[in-house]
C-alpha positions as a Markdown table, in Angstrom:
| # | Residue | x | y | z |
|---|---|---|---|---|
| 1 | Unk | -62.3 | 86.7 | 8.6 |
| 2 | Unk | -60.8 | 85.1 | 11.7 |
| 3 | Unk | -57.1 | 84.1 | 11.6 |
| 4 | Unk | -55.9 | 81.3 | 13.9 |
| 5 | Unk | -52.3 | 80.5 | 14.4 |
| 6 | Unk | -51.2 | 76.9 | 15.2 |
| 7 | Unk | -50.3 | 76.2 | 18.8 |
| 8 | Unk | -46.8 | 75.3 | 17.9 |
| 9 | Unk | -45.4 | 77.2 | 14.9 |
| 10 | Unk | -42.4 | 79.1 | 13.7 |
| 11 | Unk | -38.8 | 79.2 | 14.5 |
| 12 | Unk | -37.4 | 76.4 | 16.7 |
| 13 | Unk | -34.6 | 76.4 | 19.3 |
| 14 | Unk | -32.0 | 75.0 | 16.9 |
| 15 | Unk | -32.7 | 77.6 | 14.2 |
| 16 | Unk | -32.8 | 80.4 | 16.7 |
| 17 | Unk | -29.5 | 79.2 | 18.2 |
| 18 | Unk | -27.9 | 79.1 | 14.7 |
| 19 | Unk | -29.1 | 82.7 | 13.9 |
| 20 | Unk | -27.7 | 84.0 | 17.2 |
| 21 | Unk | -24.3 | 82.3 | 16.7 |
| 22 | Unk | -24.1 | 83.8 | 13.2 |
| 23 | Unk | -25.1 | 87.3 | 14.4 |
| 24 | Unk | -22.5 | 87.1 | 17.2 |
| 25 | Unk | -19.8 | 86.1 | 14.7 |
| 26 | Unk | -20.9 | 89.0 | 12.4 |
| 27 | Unk | -20.3 | 91.4 | 15.3 |
| 28 | Unk | -16.8 | 90.2 | 15.9 |
| 29 | Unk | -15.2 | 92.1 | 13.1 |
| 30 | Unk | -14.0 | 89.0 | 11.4 |
| 31 | Unk | -14.8 | 87.9 | 7.8 |
| 32 | Unk | -17.8 | 85.5 | 8.3 |
| 33 | Unk | -19.0 | 82.8 | 5.9 |
| 34 | Unk | -21.6 | 80.1 | 6.3 |
| 35 | Unk | -21.0 | 76.8 | 4.6 |
| 36 | Unk | -24.2 | 76.7 | 2.5 |
| 37 | Unk | -27.3 | 78.7 | 3.7 |
| 38 | Unk | -27.3 | 78.8 | 7.5 |
| 39 | Unk | -31.0 | 77.8 | 7.5 |
| 40 | Unk | -33.5 | 77.1 | 4.7 |
| 41 | Unk | -35.1 | 80.5 | 4.7 |
| 42 | Unk | -34.1 | 82.9 | 1.9 |
| 43 | Unk | -35.3 | 86.0 | 3.8 |
| 44 | Unk | -33.3 | 85.2 | 6.9 |
| 45 | Unk | -30.2 | 84.4 | 4.8 |
| 46 | Unk | -30.6 | 87.7 | 3.0 |
| 47 | Unk | -30.8 | 89.5 | 6.3 |
| 48 | Unk | -27.6 | 87.9 | 7.5 |
| 49 | Unk | -25.9 | 89.0 | 4.2 |
| 50 | Unk | -26.8 | 92.6 | 5.0 |
| 51 | Unk | -24.8 | 92.2 | 8.2 |
| 52 | Unk | -21.9 | 90.9 | 6.3 |
| 53 | Unk | -22.4 | 87.1 | 6.6 |
| 54 | Unk | -21.9 | 85.6 | 3.2 |
| 55 | Unk | -22.7 | 82.1 | 1.9 |
| 56 | Unk | -19.9 | 79.9 | 0.7 |
| 57 | Unk | -20.8 | 77.0 | -1.5 |
| 58 | Unk | -17.7 | 75.0 | -0.5 |
| 59 | Unk | -14.8 | 75.1 | 1.9 |
| 60 | Unk | -12.4 | 76.1 | -0.9 |
| 61 | Unk | -14.2 | 79.5 | -1.1 |
| 62 | Unk | -13.2 | 80.4 | 2.4 |
| 63 | Unk | -9.7 | 81.8 | 2.6 |
| 64 | Unk | -9.8 | 83.0 | 6.2 |
| 65 | Unk | -11.8 | 84.4 | 9.1 |
| 66 | Unk | -14.8 | 82.6 | 10.6 |
| 67 | Unk | -16.7 | 79.7 | 9.2 |
| 68 | Unk | -20.2 | 79.0 | 10.6 |
| 69 | Unk | -21.4 | 75.4 | 10.2 |
| 70 | Unk | -25.1 | 75.6 | 9.3 |
| 71 | Unk | -27.9 | 74.1 | 11.4 |
| 72 | Unk | -28.1 | 71.1 | 9.2 |
| 73 | Unk | -24.6 | 69.9 | 10.1 |
| 74 | Unk | -21.9 | 68.5 | 7.9 |
| 75 | Unk | -19.5 | 65.7 | 7.4 |
| 76 | Unk | -17.0 | 65.9 | 10.4 |
| 77 | Unk | -14.1 | 65.7 | 7.9 |
| 78 | Unk | -15.2 | 69.2 | 6.7 |
| 79 | Unk | -14.9 | 70.7 | 10.1 |
| 80 | Unk | -11.5 | 69.1 | 10.6 |
| 81 | Unk | -10.3 | 70.4 | 7.2 |
| 82 | Unk | -11.6 | 73.9 | 8.1 |
| 83 | Unk | -9.6 | 73.9 | 11.3 |
| 84 | Unk | -6.5 | 72.7 | 9.5 |
| 85 | Unk | -6.9 | 75.8 | 7.2 |
| 86 | Unk | -6.7 | 77.9 | 10.3 |
| 87 | Unk | -10.4 | 79.0 | 10.2 |
| 88 | Unk | -12.2 | 79.9 | 13.3 |
| 89 | Unk | -15.1 | 77.4 | 13.2 |
| 90 | Unk | -18.5 | 78.2 | 14.8 |
| 91 | Unk | -20.5 | 75.0 | 14.9 |
| 92 | Unk | -24.2 | 76.0 | 14.7 |
| 93 | Unk | -25.4 | 72.4 | 14.1 |
| 94 | Unk | -28.8 | 71.9 | 15.6 |
| 95 | Unk | -28.5 | 69.8 | 18.8 |
| 96 | Unk | -31.2 | 67.5 | 17.5 |
| 97 | Unk | -29.2 | 66.9 | 14.3 |
| 98 | Unk | -26.2 | 66.2 | 16.5 |
| 99 | Unk | -28.2 | 63.5 | 18.3 |
| 100 | Unk | -28.9 | 61.9 | 14.9 |
| 101 | Unk | -25.2 | 62.0 | 14.1 |
| 102 | Unk | -24.5 | 60.2 | 17.4 |
| 103 | Unk | -27.1 | 57.6 | 16.8 |
| 104 | Unk | -25.8 | 56.8 | 13.3 |
| 105 | Unk | -22.2 | 56.6 | 14.5 |
| 106 | Unk | -23.3 | 54.3 | 17.4 |
| 107 | Unk | -25.2 | 52.0 | 15.1 |
| 108 | Unk | -22.3 | 51.8 | 12.7 |
| 109 | Unk | -19.8 | 51.1 | 15.5 |
| 110 | Unk | -22.1 | 48.3 | 16.8 |
| 111 | Unk | -22.1 | 46.5 | 13.4 |
| 112 | Unk | -25.4 | 47.5 | 12.1 |
| 113 | Unk | -26.1 | 48.5 | 8.5 |
| 114 | Unk | -27.6 | 52.0 | 8.8 |
| 115 | Unk | -30.8 | 53.0 | 7.0 |
| 116 | Unk | -31.5 | 56.7 | 7.0 |
| 117 | Unk | -35.1 | 57.7 | 6.4 |
| 118 | Unk | -34.8 | 61.1 | 4.7 |
| 119 | Unk | -34.1 | 63.0 | 1.5 |
| 120 | Unk | -30.8 | 61.9 | -0.1 |
| 121 | Unk | -29.9 | 65.3 | -1.4 |
| 122 | Unk | -30.7 | 67.2 | 1.8 |
| 123 | Unk | -27.6 | 68.6 | 3.6 |
| 124 | Unk | -28.8 | 67.2 | 7.0 |
| 125 | Unk | -29.0 | 63.7 | 5.5 |
| 126 | Unk | -25.6 | 64.1 | 3.9 |
| 127 | Unk | -24.2 | 64.9 | 7.3 |
| 128 | Unk | -25.9 | 61.9 | 9.0 |
| 129 | Unk | -24.7 | 59.6 | 6.2 |
| 130 | Unk | -21.1 | 60.7 | 6.8 |
| 131 | Unk | -21.4 | 59.5 | 10.4 |
| 132 | Unk | -23.1 | 56.3 | 9.4 |
| 133 | Unk | -20.4 | 54.9 | 7.1 |
| 134 | Unk | -20.0 | 54.5 | 3.4 |
| 135 | Unk | -22.5 | 51.7 | 3.1 |
| 136 | Unk | -25.4 | 53.6 | 4.7 |
| 137 | Unk | -28.7 | 53.4 | 2.8 |
| 138 | Unk | -31.0 | 56.4 | 2.3 |
| 139 | Unk | -34.7 | 55.9 | 1.6 |
| 140 | Unk | -37.9 | 58.0 | 1.9 |
| 141 | Unk | -40.4 | 55.2 | 1.3 |
| 142 | Unk | -40.6 | 51.4 | 1.7 |
| 143 | Unk | -40.6 | 51.1 | -2.1 |
| 144 | Unk | -36.9 | 52.2 | -2.1 |
| 145 | Unk | -35.8 | 49.4 | 0.2 |
| 146 | Unk | -34.1 | 46.3 | -1.3 |
| 147 | Unk | -35.8 | 42.9 | -1.1 |
| 148 | Unk | -32.7 | 41.6 | 0.8 |
| 149 | Unk | -30.1 | 43.4 | 2.9 |
| 150 | Unk | -26.4 | 42.7 | 2.9 |
| 151 | Unk | -26.5 | 42.7 | 6.7 |
| 152 | Unk | -29.2 | 41.0 | 8.7 |
| 153 | Unk | -28.7 | 43.5 | 11.5 |
| 154 | Unk | -30.3 | 46.9 | 10.5 |
| 155 | Unk | -30.2 | 50.2 | 12.4 |
| 156 | Unk | -32.6 | 53.0 | 11.5 |
| 157 | Unk | -32.2 | 56.7 | 12.1 |
| 158 | Unk | -34.4 | 59.5 | 10.6 |
| 159 | Unk | -33.9 | 63.0 | 9.3 |
| 160 | Unk | -35.1 | 65.3 | 12.1 |
| 161 | Unk | -37.8 | 66.9 | 10.0 |
| 162 | Unk | -39.4 | 63.8 | 8.6 |
| 163 | Unk | -42.9 | 62.7 | 9.7 |
| 164 | Unk | -43.6 | 59.9 | 12.2 |
| 165 | Unk | -45.8 | 58.2 | 9.6 |
| 166 | Unk | -43.0 | 58.0 | 7.1 |
| 167 | Unk | -40.6 | 56.5 | 9.7 |
| 168 | Unk | -43.2 | 54.0 | 10.8 |
| 169 | Unk | -43.8 | 52.8 | 7.2 |
| 170 | Unk | -40.1 | 52.1 | 6.7 |
| 171 | Unk | -39.7 | 50.4 | 10.0 |
| 172 | Unk | -42.7 | 48.2 | 9.3 |
| 173 | Unk | -41.3 | 47.2 | 5.9 |
| 174 | Unk | -37.8 | 46.5 | 7.2 |
| 175 | Unk | -38.8 | 44.3 | 10.2 |
| 176 | Unk | -39.9 | 41.1 | 8.3 |
| 177 | Unk | -36.7 | 41.1 | 6.2 |
| 178 | Unk | -34.1 | 41.1 | 9.0 |
| 179 | Unk | -33.0 | 39.2 | 12.1 |
| 180 | Unk | -32.4 | 42.3 | 14.2 |
| 181 | Unk | -33.7 | 45.8 | 14.0 |
| 182 | Unk | -32.7 | 48.8 | 16.1 |
| 183 | Unk | -34.5 | 52.1 | 15.6 |
| 184 | Unk | -33.6 | 55.6 | 16.8 |
| 185 | Unk | -36.5 | 58.0 | 16.4 |
| 186 | Unk | -34.4 | 61.1 | 15.8 |
| 187 | Unk | -37.4 | 63.3 | 14.7 |
| 188 | Unk | -37.0 | 66.4 | 16.8 |
| 189 | Unk | -39.7 | 67.3 | 19.3 |
| 190 | Unk | -40.2 | 70.7 | 17.7 |
| 191 | Unk | -40.9 | 69.1 | 14.4 |
| 192 | Unk | -43.3 | 66.6 | 15.9 |
| 193 | Unk | -45.2 | 69.3 | 17.8 |
| 194 | Unk | -45.5 | 71.5 | 14.7 |
| 195 | Unk | -46.7 | 68.7 | 12.6 |
| 196 | Unk | -49.4 | 67.6 | 15.0 |
| 197 | Unk | -50.7 | 71.1 | 15.8 |
| 198 | Unk | -50.7 | 72.0 | 12.1 |
| 199 | Unk | -52.7 | 69.0 | 11.2 |
| 200 | Unk | -55.2 | 69.6 | 14.0 |
| 201 | Unk | -55.7 | 73.2 | 12.9 |
| 202 | Unk | -56.0 | 72.4 | 9.2 |
| 203 | Unk | -59.0 | 70.1 | 10.0 |
| 204 | Unk | -60.8 | 72.9 | 11.8 |
| 205 | Unk | -60.4 | 75.9 | 9.4 |
| 206 | Unk | -61.6 | 76.8 | 5.9 |
| 207 | Unk | -58.2 | 77.7 | 4.5 |
| 208 | Unk | -54.7 | 76.8 | 5.7 |
| 209 | Unk | -51.6 | 78.8 | 5.0 |
| 210 | Unk | -48.1 | 77.4 | 5.7 |
| 211 | Unk | -45.3 | 80.0 | 5.9 |
| 212 | Unk | -41.7 | 79.2 | 5.2 |
| 213 | Unk | -38.9 | 78.7 | 2.7 |
| 214 | Unk | -39.9 | 76.7 | -0.4 |
| 215 | Unk | -36.5 | 75.1 | 0.0 |
| 216 | Unk | -37.2 | 74.1 | 3.6 |
| 217 | Unk | -37.8 | 70.4 | 4.2 |
| 218 | Unk | -39.6 | 70.8 | 7.4 |
| 219 | Unk | -41.9 | 73.5 | 6.0 |
| 220 | Unk | -42.7 | 71.4 | 2.9 |
| 221 | Unk | -43.5 | 68.5 | 5.2 |
| 222 | Unk | -46.0 | 70.8 | 7.1 |
| 223 | Unk | -47.6 | 71.7 | 3.8 |
| 224 | Unk | -47.9 | 68.1 | 2.8 |
| 225 | Unk | -49.6 | 67.2 | 6.1 |
| 226 | Unk | -51.9 | 70.2 | 6.0 |
| 227 | Unk | -52.9 | 69.5 | 2.4 |
| 228 | Unk | -53.9 | 65.9 | 3.3 |
| 229 | Unk | -56.1 | 67.4 | 6.1 |
| 230 | Unk | -57.4 | 70.4 | 4.1 |
| 231 | Unk | -57.3 | 70.7 | 0.3 |
| 232 | Unk | -57.4 | 74.5 | 0.6 |
| 233 | Unk | -53.8 | 74.6 | 1.8 |
| 234 | Unk | -51.2 | 77.1 | 0.4 |
| 235 | Unk | -47.5 | 77.4 | 1.1 |
| 236 | Unk | -45.9 | 80.8 | 0.9 |
| 237 | Unk | -42.6 | 82.4 | 1.9 |
| 238 | Unk | -44.0 | 86.0 | 2.4 |
| 239 | Unk | -47.2 | 87.9 | 2.3 |
| 240 | Unk | -46.4 | 89.0 | -1.3 |
| 241 | Unk | -47.4 | 85.5 | -2.5 |
| 242 | Unk | -50.9 | 85.6 | -1.0 |
| 243 | Unk | -53.8 | 85.5 | -3.4 |
| 244 | Unk | -57.1 | 87.0 | -2.2 |
| 245 | Unk | -59.0 | 84.5 | -4.3 |
| 246 | Unk | -57.7 | 81.7 | -2.0 |
| 247 | Unk | -59.9 | 83.0 | 0.8 |
| 248 | Unk | -63.2 | 83.4 | -1.1 |
| 249 | Unk | -66.0 | 82.4 | 1.3 |
| 250 | Unk | -63.7 | 81.6 | 4.1 |
| 251 | Unk | -64.7 | 82.4 | 7.7 |
| 252 | Unk | -61.7 | 81.0 | 9.5 |
| 253 | Unk | -58.1 | 80.8 | 8.2 |
| 254 | Unk | -55.3 | 78.8 | 9.9 |
| 255 | Unk | -51.7 | 79.7 | 9.8 |
| 256 | Unk | -48.6 | 77.7 | 10.7 |
| 257 | Unk | -44.9 | 78.2 | 9.9 |
| 258 | Unk | -41.9 | 75.9 | 9.6 |
| 259 | Unk | -39.2 | 75.7 | 12.2 |
| 260 | Unk | -36.9 | 77.8 | 10.0 |
| 261 | Unk | -39.4 | 80.7 | 9.7 |
| 262 | Unk | -38.7 | 83.7 | 11.9 |
| 263 | Unk | -41.7 | 85.0 | 13.9 |
| 264 | Unk | -41.7 | 88.4 | 12.1 |
| 265 | Unk | -42.1 | 86.6 | 8.7 |
| 266 | Unk | -45.1 | 84.6 | 10.0 |
| 267 | Unk | -46.6 | 87.7 | 11.6 |
| 268 | Unk | -46.4 | 89.6 | 8.3 |
| 269 | Unk | -48.4 | 86.9 | 6.6 |
| 270 | Unk | -51.0 | 86.9 | 9.4 |
| 271 | Unk | -51.4 | 90.7 | 9.2 |
| 272 | Unk | -51.8 | 90.5 | 5.4 |
| 273 | Unk | -54.5 | 87.9 | 5.7 |
| 274 | Unk | -56.3 | 89.9 | 8.4 |
| 275 | Unk | -56.2 | 93.0 | 6.1 |
| 276 | Unk | -58.2 | 91.1 | 3.5 |
| 277 | Unk | -61.2 | 91.4 | 5.8 |
């Protein structure tokens, strides 16, 4: 059985940077906490915990030491509050997420009502929304849009891990309802490349396996895209979740991984599939 890995797969620059910053903080001798999981990968978060990097659910749980802001970003008021508490703040926000923050803030300042295409309960979207003002609107599909907007000038930004198709659908639906529309395509290039190469590979193989956290938005999106292209698509976090029955009769298996999936985790799944013969 041949295993093919997608051309673009696995950990991206923003996640790699966040992990490096957290590991550097862990080596400083200070008490280190991340505000929420640093990335949406349980195995990577567990590995950081072994190095002494604990996860704090909220700022009130951090009494002192170093606070690492996770890759998804946060409300800027939280960073300000952390510094007022005397914490040493390490901002590991992904640079692409920071660009989405800047776009949302610019649209708000210019008088647009901001529409964010993304998951309302996702920490990245919560951070973008904080930069977009209290009247920002969060939607995933055109069905969630109102028939009429309170402002005829609409600005759109998008969660960095969303799909281009989802953004395009919302833009198309908003356009006839407003006098002015400004769109920032803030989908990161790493996400776009991973989605395109995963879809291409899924169409060419018998079985497709997507590796990454079940709580990872970008990995779940990859799984959705691959499933549309190939009904024999499976999403796993580690090789322990593989089922030999999935590969019955398969000659070629494709593997991709989310942007929050370390290379070693993907390699472990590839090796396990190859061992099945």
